[in-house]
VOPAGU-2260 file (C-alpha; in pm, 1 decimal, decimal comma):
REM VOPAGU-2260
SITE   aa  ch    i         X         Y         Z
SITE  UNK   A    0     600,5    9102,7   -6970,4
SITE  UNK   A    1     621,3    8795,1   -6746,2
SITE  UNK   A    2     749,1    8467,0   -6878,8
SITE  UNK   A    3     496,4    8194,7   -6958,9
SITE  UNK   A    4     525,7    7901,1   -6718,1
SITE  UNK   A    5     558,6    7540,0   -6827,6
SITE  UNK   A    6     590,0    7206,0   -6658,0
SITE  UNK   A    7     943,3    7067,4   -6643,5
SITE  UNK   A    8     831,6    6768,7   -6855,2
SITE  UNK   A    9     762,6    7016,7   -7135,8
SITE  UNK   A   10    1121,5    7138,8   -7117,8
SITE  UNK   A   11    1308,1    6808,4   -7110,5
SITE  UNK   A   12    1281,3    6429,8   -7094,0
SITE  UNK   A   13    1407,1    6208,3   -6811,6
SITE  UNK   A   14    1541,5    5855,2   -6851,5
SITE  UNK   A   15    1661,9    5642,5   -6563,0
SITE  UNK   A   16    1998,3    5470,5   -6533,0
SITE  UNK   A   17    2053,5    5095,8   -6526,3
SITE  UNK   A   18    2060,7    4888,0   -6206,7
SITE  UNK   A   19    2413,4    4747,6   -6222,7
SITE  UNK   A   20    2484,9    4466,1   -5976,5
SITE  UNK   A   21    2812,5    4324,7   -5841,7
SITE  UNK   A   22    2802,0    4065,0   -6119,3
SITE  UNK   A   23    2836,3    4349,5   -6371,0
SITE  UNK   A   24    3145,0    4501,9   -6208,5
SITE  UNK   A   25    3487,5    4473,4   -6368,3
SITE  UNK   A   26    3835,1    4620,1   -6327,8
SITE  UNK   A   27    3828,9    4794,2   -6664,3
SITE  UNK   A   28    3583,1    4907,6   -6926,9
SITE  UNK   A   29    3329,7    5191,1   -6903,5
SITE  UNK   A   30    3307,9    5362,3   -6560,6
SITE  UNK   A   31    2975,9    5307,0   -6380,4
SITE  UNK   A   32    2851,7    5654,3   -6282,5
SITE  UNK   A   33    2689,5    5660,4   -5938,1
SITE  UNK   A   34    2562,0    5943,1   -5718,6
SITE  UNK   A   35    2896,2    5963,1   -5534,7
SITE  UNK   A   36    3064,5    6044,8   -5865,2
SITE  UNK   A   37    2835,2    6342,9   -5914,9
SITE  UNK   A   38    2992,5    6480,6   -5594,9
SITE  UNK   A   39    3349,0    6444,9   -5724,2
SITE  UNK   A   40    3448,9    6086,7   -5638,5
SITE  UNK   A   41    3653,5    5912,7   -5906,8
SITE  UNK   A   42    3661,7    5572,8   -5740,9
SITE  UNK   A   43    3483,4    5381,3   -6018,3
SITE  UNK   A   44    3372,7    5026,7   -6079,1
SITE  UNK   A   45    3360,1    4937,7   -6446,9
SITE  UNK   A   46    3130,0    4762,5   -6693,8
SITE  UNK   A   47    3284,1    4548,0   -6969,2
SITE  UNK   A   48    2966,3    4422,1   -7134,4
SITE  UNK   A   49    2779,2    4563,2   -7431,6
SITE  UNK   A   50    2588,4    4868,7   -7301,0
SITE  UNK   A   51    2249,2    4977,7   -7422,4
SITE  UNK   A   52    2270,6    5316,2   -7602,3
SITE  UNK   A   53    2055,2    5479,0   -7331,1
SITE  UNK   A   54    2306,0    5380,2   -7064,3
SITE  UNK   A   55    2592,8    5580,4   -7218,5
SITE  UNK   A   56    2677,8    5918,6   -7065,4
SITE  UNK   A   57    2911,0    6157,8   -7245,5
SITE  UNK   A   58    3103,6    6440,6   -7075,4
SITE  UNK   A   59    2889,8    6753,9   -7052,5
SITE  UNK   A   60    2554,2    6575,1   -7032,8
SITE  UNK   A   61    2291,2    6694,4   -6785,3
SITE  UNK   A   62    2207,6    6446,8   -6508,2
SITE  UNK   A   63    1966,7    6455,6   -6214,4
SITE  UNK   A   64    2011,8    6251,2   -5894,1
SITE  UNK   A   65    1659,1    6168,7   -5779,8
SITE  UNK   A   66    1773,4    5998,9   -5457,6
SITE  UNK   A   67    2029,8    6156,2   -5228,5
SITE  UNK   A   68    2110,5    6386,2   -4938,7
SITE  UNK   A   69    1951,0    6728,9   -4926,8
SITE  UNK   A   70    2197,6    7000,4   -5023,2
SITE  UNK   A   71    2467,4    6746,2   -5110,2
SITE  UNK   A   72    2383,8    6481,6   -5367,3
SITE  UNK   A   73    2020,9    6545,9   -5464,1
SITE  UNK   A   74    1951,6    6741,7   -5782,0
SITE  UNK   A   75    2108,6    6833,4   -6118,2
SITE  UNK   A   76    2470,6    6807,2   -6231,7
SITE  UNK   A   77    2644,5    6874,9   -6559,7
SITE  UNK   A   78    2864,3    6566,6   -6583,9
SITE  UNK   A   79    3230,8    6662,8   -6585,4
SITE  UNK   A   80    3380,0    6315,0   -6572,3
SITE  UNK   A   81    3468,7    6056,4   -6836,4
SITE  UNK   A   82    3241,2    5873,4   -7079,1
SITE  UNK   A   83    3062,5    5603,7   -6883,3
SITE  UNK   A   84    2739,8    5417,6   -6813,8
SITE  UNK   A   85    2466,1    5553,9   -6590,7
SITE  UNK   A   86    2366,5    5374,3   -6270,8
SITE  UNK   A   87    2017,6    5374,8   -6121,7
SITE  UNK   A   88    1889,1    5660,8   -5901,5
SITE  UNK   A   89    2010,8    5908,0   -6164,2
SITE  UNK   A   90    1810,2    6052,4   -6453,9
SITE  UNK   A   91    1965,4    6152,9   -6782,0
SITE  UNK   A   92    1806,7    6486,6   -6874,6
SITE  UNK   A   93    1764,9    6576,9   -7241,3
SITE  UNK   A   94    1648,0    6931,7   -7319,6
SITE  UNK   A   95    1369,0    6966,9   -7572,2
SITE  UNK   A   96    1391,3    7195,3   -7872,9
SITE  UNK   A   97    1408,5    7560,6   -7775,5
SITE  UNK   A   98    1562,2    7488,7   -7431,7
SITE  UNK   A   99    1925,7    7573,0   -7357,0
SITE  UNK   A  100    2096,4    7294,1   -7157,4
SITE  UNK   A  101    2282,0    7522,4   -6913,4
SITE  UNK   A  102    1973,7    7739,5   -6855,1
SITE  UNK   A  103    1779,8    7419,0   -6785,4
SITE  UNK   A  104    2048,4    7315,2   -6534,6
SITE  UNK   A  105    2002,9    7647,0   -6350,9
SITE  UNK   A  106    1624,6    7607,9   -6357,5
SITE  UNK   A  107    1649,6    7254,0   -6217,2
SITE  UNK   A  108    1870,6    7386,5   -5936,5
SITE  UNK   A  109    1587,5    7621,2   -5838,3
SITE  UNK   A  110    1332,1    7339,9   -5867,7
SITE  UNK   A  111    1555,2    7123,0   -5647,5
SITE  UNK   A  112    1555,4    7391,3   -5376,7
SITE  UNK   A  113    1176,6    7410,9   -5398,1
SITE  UNK   A  114    1142,1    7033,6   -5356,3
SITE  UNK   A  115    1388,0    7035,5   -5065,0
SITE  UNK   A  116    1192,2    7308,3   -4885,3
SITE  UNK   A  117     872,5    7107,3   -4922,3
SITE  UNK   A  118    1029,4    6790,0   -4775,8
SITE  UNK   A  119     941,8    6706,3   -4413,8
SITE  UNK   A  120    1030,4    6445,1   -4154,2
SITE  UNK   A  121    1273,6    6172,9   -4257,7
SITE  UNK   A  122    1256,3    6288,7   -4617,7
SITE  UNK   A  123    1375,4    6635,2   -4521,5
SITE  UNK   A  124    1733,2    6502,4   -4519,3
SITE  UNK   A  125    1736,4    6193,1   -4737,4
SITE  UNK   A  126    1530,4    6269,7   -5046,0
SITE  UNK   A  127    1384,0    6006,4   -5275,9
SITE  UNK   A  128    1148,9    6144,1   -5539,9
SITE  UNK   A  129     955,1    6005,7   -5831,9
SITE  UNK   A  130     989,9    6128,1   -6186,1
SITE  UNK   A  131     647,7    6293,2   -6159,3
SITE  UNK   A  132     761,5    6489,2   -5852,1
SITE  UNK   A  133    1012,9    6668,9   -6073,1
SITE  UNK   A  134     854,6    6690,7   -6416,7
SITE  UNK   A  135     522,4    6821,2   -6279,9
SITE  UNK   A  136     693,4    7130,1   -6133,7
SITE  UNK   A  137     620,9    7452,4   -6320,7
SITE  UNK   A  138     882,6    7710,4   -6414,1
SITE  UNK   A  139     888,1    8044,0   -6605,5
SITE  UNK   A  140    1041,5    7997,1   -6951,6
SITE  UNK   A  141    1194,6    8283,5   -7152,8
SITE  UNK   A  142    1272,0    8254,0   -7526,3
SITE  UNK   A  143    1584,8    8051,2   -7599,4
SITE  UNK   A  144    1782,0    8363,0   -7698,0
SITE  UNK   A  145    1712,8    8515,4   -7357,7
SITE  UNK   A  146    1793,6    8184,7   -7188,6
SITE  UNK   A  147    2139,3    8206,5   -7345,0
SITE  UNK   A  148    2185,1    8566,7   -7236,1
SITE  UNK   A  149    2101,5    8459,1   -6880,3
SITE  UNK   A  150    2363,7    8184,6   -6908,5
SITE  UNK   A  151    2624,8    8427,1   -7045,0
SITE  UNK   A  152    2561,7    8676,6   -6764,1
SITE  UNK   A  153    2574,7    8410,0   -6494,2
SITE  UNK   A  154    2893,4    8263,4   -6639,3
SITE  UNK   A  155    3072,5    8594,4   -6575,7
SITE  UNK   A  156    3019,2    8551,4   -6202,0
SITE  UNK   A  157    3116,1    8184,6   -6223,5
SITE  UNK   A  158    3441,4    8272,3   -6399,0
SITE  UNK   A  159    3515,4    8518,5   -6119,1
SITE  UNK   A  160    3452,3    8243,4   -5864,2
SITE  UNK   A  161    3674,1    8000,9   -6055,7
SITE  UNK   A  162    3951,0    8260,2   -6064,0
SITE  UNK   A  163    3917,0    8323,4   -5690,9
SITE  UNK   A  164    3923,0    7949,5   -5622,1
SITE  UNK   A  165    4250,4    7918,6   -5811,1
SITE  UNK   A  166    4396,8    8218,3   -5629,8
SITE  UNK   A  167    4291,7    8077,7   -5291,3
SITE  UNK   A  168    4454,2    7742,4   -5369,2
SITE  UNK   A  169    4775,5    7922,2   -5466,5
SITE  UNK   A  170    4770,6    8143,1   -5154,8
SITE  UNK   A  171    4709,2    7847,8   -4920,9
SITE  UNK   A  172    4981,9    7642,4   -5087,0
SITE  UNK   A  173    5228,2    7932,5   -5061,2
SITE  UNK   A  174    5136,1    7987,8   -4696,8
SITE  UNK   A  175    5192,0    7621,3   -4607,0
SITE  UNK   A  176    5531,5    7621,5   -4774,1
SITE  UNK   A  177    5645,1    7948,3   -4619,3
SITE  UNK   A  178    5524,5    7847,9   -4271,5
SITE  UNK   A  179    5720,2    7523,6   -4300,3
SITE  UNK   A  180    6035,3    7720,6   -4381,9
SITE  UNK   A  181    5980,3    7984,0   -4111,2
SITE  UNK   A  182    5897,5    7733,7   -3837,2
SITE  UNK   A  183    6206,9    7523,8   -3907,2
SITE  UNK   A  184    6454,2    7808,6   -3948,8
SITE  UNK   A  185    6512,6    7733,4   -4317,2
SITE  UNK   A  186    6409,3    8091,6   -4393,9
SITE  UNK   A  187    6525,5    8369,9   -4162,1
SITE  UNK   A  188    6483,0    8745,5   -4146,4
SITE  UNK   A  189    6810,7    8929,9   -4213,0
SITE  UNK   A  190    6828,3    9089,2   -3868,8
SITE  UNK   A  191    6816,9    8750,2   -3695,1
SITE  UNK   A  192    7047,9    8541,4   -3914,6
SITE  UNK   A  193    7354,3    8581,1   -3694,1
SITE  UNK   A  194    7183,0    8404,0   -3401,2
SITE  UNK   A  195    7138,6    8026,4   -3442,3
SITE  UNK   A  196    6820,5    7851,6   -3333,5
SITE  UNK   A  197    6819,5    7671,2   -3000,2
SITE  UNK   A  198    6674,9    7348,8   -2862,9
SITE  UNK   A  199    6415,5    7406,0   -2591,3
SITE  UNK   A  200    6157,0    7198,4   -2406,5
SITE  UNK   A  201    5785,6    7268,1   -2429,2
SITE  UNK   A  202    5800,2    7320,6   -2054,0
SITE  UNK   A  203    6014,8    7630,1   -2108,7
SITE  UNK   A  204    5708,3    7800,0   -2254,6
SITE  UNK   A  205    5412,9    7635,8   -2078,1
SITE  UNK   A  206    5333,9    7548,5   -1715,9
SITE  UNK   A  207    5072,2    7294,4   -1614,1
SITE  UNK   A  208    4790,2    7452,7   -1414,7
SITE  UNK   A  209    4478,3    7338,8   -1234,7
SITE  UNK   A  210    4229,2    7597,3   -1115,1
SITE  UNK   A  211    3910,6    7448,0    -981,3
SITE  UNK   A  212    3563,3    7595,4   -1014,3
SITE  UNK   A  213    3426,0    7497,9    -675,5
SITE  UNK   A  214    3264,1    7839,1    -631,6
SITE  UNK   A  215    3109,5    7806,7    -982,2
SITE  UNK   A  216    3236,7    8154,3   -1072,4
SITE  UNK   A  217    3302,8    8053,6   -1436,4
SITE  UNK   A  218    3016,1    7923,4   -1651,2
SITE  UNK   A  219    3123,7    7950,6   -2017,6
SITE  UNK   A  220    3206,9    7594,9   -2128,1
SITE  UNK   A  221    3477,5    7533,5   -2389,7
SITE  UNK   A  222    3543,6    7227,4   -2604,5
SITE  UNK   A  223    3872,0    7118,2   -2759,6
SITE  UNK   A  224    3862,9    7048,9   -3135,6
SITE  UNK   A  225    4106,0    6924,4   -3396,0
SITE  UNK   A  226    4017,9    7179,3   -3662,8
SITE  UNK   A  227    3984,7    7514,2   -3482,7
SITE  UNK   A  228    4126,4    7451,7   -3135,9
SITE  UNK   A  229    3932,9    7573,3   -2832,3
SITE  UNK   A  230    3579,3    7697,9   -2896,6
SITE  UNK   A  231    3269,6    7761,0   -2684,4
SITE  UNK   A  232    3082,5    7431,3   -2662,9
SITE  UNK   A  233    2761,4    7587,7   -2792,3
SITE  UNK   A  234    2941,3    7689,4   -3114,1
SITE  UNK   A  235    3073,8    7339,7   -3174,4
SITE  UNK   A  236    2755,7    7145,9   -3102,0
SITE  UNK   A  237    2487,7    7418,5   -3137,1
SITE  UNK   A  238    2401,1    7343,4   -2775,5
SITE  UNK   A  239    2562,7    7299,6   -2435,5
SITE  UNK   A  240    2654,3    6938,6   -2355,8
SITE  UNK   A  241    2820,7    6989,6   -2018,6
SITE  UNK   A  242    2626,8    6915,1   -1702,9
SITE  UNK   A  243    2455,6    7208,8   -1534,2
SITE  UNK   A  244    2689,5    7181,4   -1237,5
SITE  UNK   A  245    3042,7    7271,2   -1353,6
SITE  UNK   A  246    3196,8    7280,4   -1006,1
SITE  UNK   A  247    3439,7    7000,0   -1097,6
SITE  UNK   A  248    3548,1    7164,5   -1421,3
SITE  UNK   A  249    3881,6    7343,4   -1471,8
SITE  UNK   A  250    3887,5    7721,4   -1499,6
SITE  UNK   A  251    4077,4    7863,4   -1797,3
SITE  UNK   A  252    4162,2    8220,0   -1892,4
SITE  UNK   A  253    4200,1    8386,6   -2230,4
SITE  UNK   A  254    4521,5    8259,7   -2393,1
SITE  UNK   A  255    4565,2    7943,1   -2182,1
SITE  UNK   A  256    4675,1    7629,3   -2366,4
SITE  UNK   A  257    4437,6    7331,3   -2352,1
SITE  UNK   A  258    4453,8    6983,9   -2501,8
SITE  UNK   A  259    4246,8    6667,6   -2491,9
SITE  UNK   A  260    4489,7    6400,2   -2363,1
SITE  UNK   A  261    4294,5    6120,1   -2532,8
SITE  UNK   A  262    4296,0    6293,4   -2871,0
SITE  UNK   A  263    4616,1    6497,6   -2870,1
SITE  UNK   A  264    4760,9    6245,9   -3117,4
SITE  UNK   A  265    4493,9    6370,8   -3362,7
SITE  UNK   A  266    4577,3    6740,0   -3308,1
SITE  UNK   A  267    4310,8    6827,4   -3049,1
SITE  UNK   A  268    4490,6    7126,2   -2894,6
SITE  UNK   A  269    4459,0    7503,8   -2889,7
SITE  UNK   A  270    4448,0    7831,7   -2699,5
SITE  UNK   A  271    4147,5    7972,3   -2514,8
SITE  UNK   A  272    4002,6    8240,8   -2746,5
SITE  UNK   A  273    3905,4    8601,9   -2684,1
SITE  UNK   A  274    3567,6    8498,4   -2539,3
SITE  UNK   A  275    3766,7    8491,0   -2217,3
SITE  UNK   A  276    3733,8    8315,6   -1885,0
SITE  UNK   A  277    3550,1    7986,1   -1882,8
SITE  UNK   A  278    3573,9    7618,5   -1792,4
SITE  UNK   A  279    3679,4    7298,3   -1964,6
SITE  UNK   A  280    3619,5    6934,3   -1888,3
SITE  UNK   A  281    3825,4    6803,3   -1594,5
SITE  UNK   A  282    3955,2    6541,8   -1840,0
SITE  UNK   A  283    4140,3    6811,2   -2038,6
SITE  UNK   A  284    4496,4    6923,6   -1963,6
SITE  UNK   A  285    4543,9    7297,3   -1907,2
SITE  UNK   A  286    4853,6    7517,4   -1913,0
SITE  UNK   A  287    4948,8    7879,4   -1858,7
SITE  UNK   A  288    5175,6    8050,0   -2111,3
SITE  UNK   A  289    5508,4    8217,6   -2040,4
SITE  UNK   A  290    5418,4    8556,3   -2183,2
SITE  UNK   A  291    5778,3    8680,5   -2188,9
SITE  UNK   A  292    5906,1    8400,6   -2410,4
SITE  UNK   A  293    5608,8    8261,5   -2605,6
SITE  UNK   A  294    5407,9    8422,1   -2887,2
SITE  UNK   A  295    5073,6    8240,7   -2897,9
SITE  UNK   A  296    5018,7    8294,0   -3272,1
SITE  UNK   A  297    5360,8    8144,2   -3340,0
SITE  UNK   A  298    5290,2    7844,0   -3118,4
SITE  UNK   A  299    4940,3    7797,3   -3264,3
SITE  UNK   A  300    5101,9    7725,3   -3601,0
SITE  UNK   A  301    5386,2    7522,4   -3452,9
SITE  UNK   A  302    5160,8    7299,9   -3242,0
SITE  UNK   A  303    4949,3    7205,9   -3546,4
SITE  UNK   A  304    5233,4    7107,0   -3781,8
SITE  UNK   A  305    5258,6    6753,3   -3912,9
SITE  UNK   A  306    5588,9    6705,9   -3730,2
SITE  UNK   A  307    5430,1    6793,7   -3395,0
SITE  UNK   A  308    5132,6    6564,1   -3461,0
SITE  UNK   A  309    5379,3    6279,2   -3508,1
SITE  UNK   A  310    5548,1    6374,1   -3180,7
SITE  UNK   A  311    5210,9    6366,8   -3002,8
SITE  UNK   A  312    5150,6    6016,1   -3135,1
SITE  UNK   A  313    5483,4    5903,9   -2991,6
SITE  UNK   A  314    5396,0    6019,6   -2639,1
SITE  UNK   A  315    5036,0    5891,9   -2649,4
SITE  UNK   A  316    4991,9    5561,1   -2468,0
SITE  UNK   A  317    4713,3    5302,8   -2487,5
SITE  UNK   A  318    4590,9    4998,9   -2674,5
SITE  UNK   A  319    4289,2    5168,3   -2834,8
SITE  UNK   A  320    4412,7    5320,5   -3160,6
SITE  UNK   A  321    4147,7    5594,1   -3147,1
SITE  UNK   A  322    4194,4    5694,7   -2781,5
SITE  UNK   A  323    4550,3    5704,4   -2646,9
SITE  UNK   A  324    4645,8    5923,2   -2354,7
SITE  UNK   A  325    4921,5    6186,0   -2368,0
SITE  UNK   A  326    5042,7    6271,9   -2017,5
SITE  UNK   A  327    5122,0    6641,5   -1958,5
SITE  UNK   A  328    5460,8    6542,6   -1815,7
SITE  UNK   A  329    5559,4    6391,7   -2151,1
SITE  UNK   A  330    5412,9    6685,2   -2341,8
SITE  UNK   A  331    5620,4    6936,1   -2144,9
SITE  UNK   A  332    5934,4    6730,0   -2207,3
SITE  UNK   A  333    5899,3    6747,4   -2585,6
SITE  UNK   A  334    6203,2    6916,7   -2736,4
SITE  UNK   A  335    6151,1    7179,8   -3004,0
SITE  UNK   A  336    6382,0    7385,7   -3222,5
SITE  UNK   A  337    6306,8    7752,4   -3156,2
SITE  UNK   A  338    6414,5    8102,4   -3257,6
SITE  UNK   A  339    6656,5    8236,2   -2994,8
SITE  UNK   A  340    6443,0    8545,5   -2922,0
SITE  UNK   A  341    6080,1    8632,7   -2869,5
SITE  UNK   A  342    6125,5    8908,7   -3128,9
SITE  UNK   A  343    6186,0    8656,5   -3406,1
SITE  UNK   A  344    5876,0    8463,9   -3301,3
SITE  UNK   A  345    5683,3    8790,9   -3326,3
SITE  UNK   A  346    5809,5    8861,1   -3677,7
SITE  UNK   A  347    5719,8    8511,9   -3794,9
SITE  UNK   A  348    5374,9    8538,6   -3634,5
SITE  UNK   A  349    5318,7    8876,4   -3804,4
SITE  UNK   A  350    5395,3    8729,9   -4147,2
SITE  UNK   A  351    5170,1    8431,2   -4086,5
SITE  UNK   A  352    4893,2    8661,4   -3965,0
SITE  UNK   A  353    4918,7    8882,6   -4273,8
SITE  UNK   A  354    4896,7    8580,3   -4503,2
SITE  UNK   A  355    4594,7    8445,9   -4317,7
SITE  UNK   A  356    4417,3    8782,6   -4325,0
SITE  UNK   A  357    4469,2    8797,9   -4702,0
SITE  UNK   A  358    4319,0    8450,2   -4734,6
SITE  UNK   A  359    4029,2    8547,2   -4506,3
SITE  UNK   A  360    3956,0    8854,8   -4721,4
SITE  UNK   A  361    3960,6    8648,7   -5040,3
SITE  UNK   A  362    3727,0    8391,5   -4882,3
SITE  UNK   A  363    3489,9    8670,5   -4774,1
SITE  UNK   A  364    3498,4    8814,7   -5126,4
SITE  UNK   A  365    3419,7    8473,2   -5269,9
SITE  UNK   A  366    3121,1    8431,1   -5037,4
SITE  UNK   A  367    2993,5    8774,2   -5136,1
SITE  UNK   A  368    3021,2    8701,6   -5509,6
SITE  UNK   A  369    2859,7    8359,1   -5459,8
SITE  UNK   A  370    2571,1    8519,5   -5271,5
SITE  UNK   A  371    2529,3    8787,9   -5536,9
SITE  UNK   A  372    2536,7    8524,0   -5810,3
SITE  UNK   A  373    2264,0    8319,8   -5640,5
SITE  UNK   A  374    2046,7    8627,3   -5595,2
SITE  UNK   A  375    2102,5    8743,1   -5952,8
SITE  UNK   A  376    2033,1    8396,6   -6093,3
SITE  UNK   A  377    1711,2    8365,1   -5894,3
SITE  UNK   A  378    1583,6    8700,5   -6024,0
SITE  UNK   A  379    1686,6    8622,1   -6382,8
SITE  UNK   A  380    1526,5    8279,2   -6383,8
SITE  UNK   A  381    1201,3    8403,7   -6232,0
SITE  UNK   A  382    1175,7    8688,2   -6484,2
SITE  UNK   A  383    1191,2    8951,5   -6211,7
SITE  UNK   A  384    1502,6    9081,7   -6385,6
SITE  UNK   A  385    1525,1    9068,1   -6765,9
SITE  UNK   A  386    1834,6    9063,8   -6986,6
SITE  UNK   A  387    1785,7    9292,8   -7285,8
SITE  UNK   A  388    1901,7    9179,8   -7628,5
């Protein structure tokens, strides 16, 4: 039997927060809870006056941001912060008798998605709704006992996600620490310990190159990024930004090293990916790799370390703090401490690759469980799938 539907106003009451002004702010007292704090910020202003009882928010209360960014700050939250006072643009939500608070939170999440889908134009991104826009929405309502069974079932998936989150944090932390030790020679493999590390120049592994595209034989355009290195421009910007005529661009091959000389200080460097031959902006610096002596996976990690970023800043020249140029001559002169053999680079790269693949698998598993949880929750809340007693 299908659930009976009710308007949201029949399931809960909404009360707005108080409009605190700068004159109300203090350095201590009760934290003023704003929309940013619903997204995890703990940078509070405080209220030292005598609050009205309706302003007080206790940990665990259900709140609803009625003004905010779609998919980010708009919608319901179970408050996980300290006791505080509620700012404007946020409703306190109080469930009525026979309504489980956590089930109501899940239902309001679904209602939020419905409202977001209906938003158009400017309001499709920045949402600002009235109380009636929310409480007039209708939703299927099971008996409170079944509401709690839905919550219990959903919480199993959430506990799995929480466990995976903790495991991912631990794996990433371990990887960072181990990489630091491997890339500095603090940790060595037994078969290499009798050979000390050596000081080399970046130019021992990379050679500056310039291959023009006058015949326009290469058309795939790459961009240089801080976070993921070299990527097809269409992937970074969801469209091609380069001019149609790429005759003046530089041709690069799979595995070439590329950096943005104006943003190298910020870590904008990487290797051309498996997409293969393409072109980059003539403003970028391009290098071939000494295949005999350099393992790209090893250097990908080395080139992105905090120590190397500091070295890039030292060779970057200019008065504009955001755009300082790093000349390829100075880049190739950078001295680096290196394993004495390519074989040791390979072993280090293998270990780093195994750790990253484990992290990638855990992230994929988390996405799968998250997707399954969303699908299950949607079917449970709509009554398509029932939870027997």
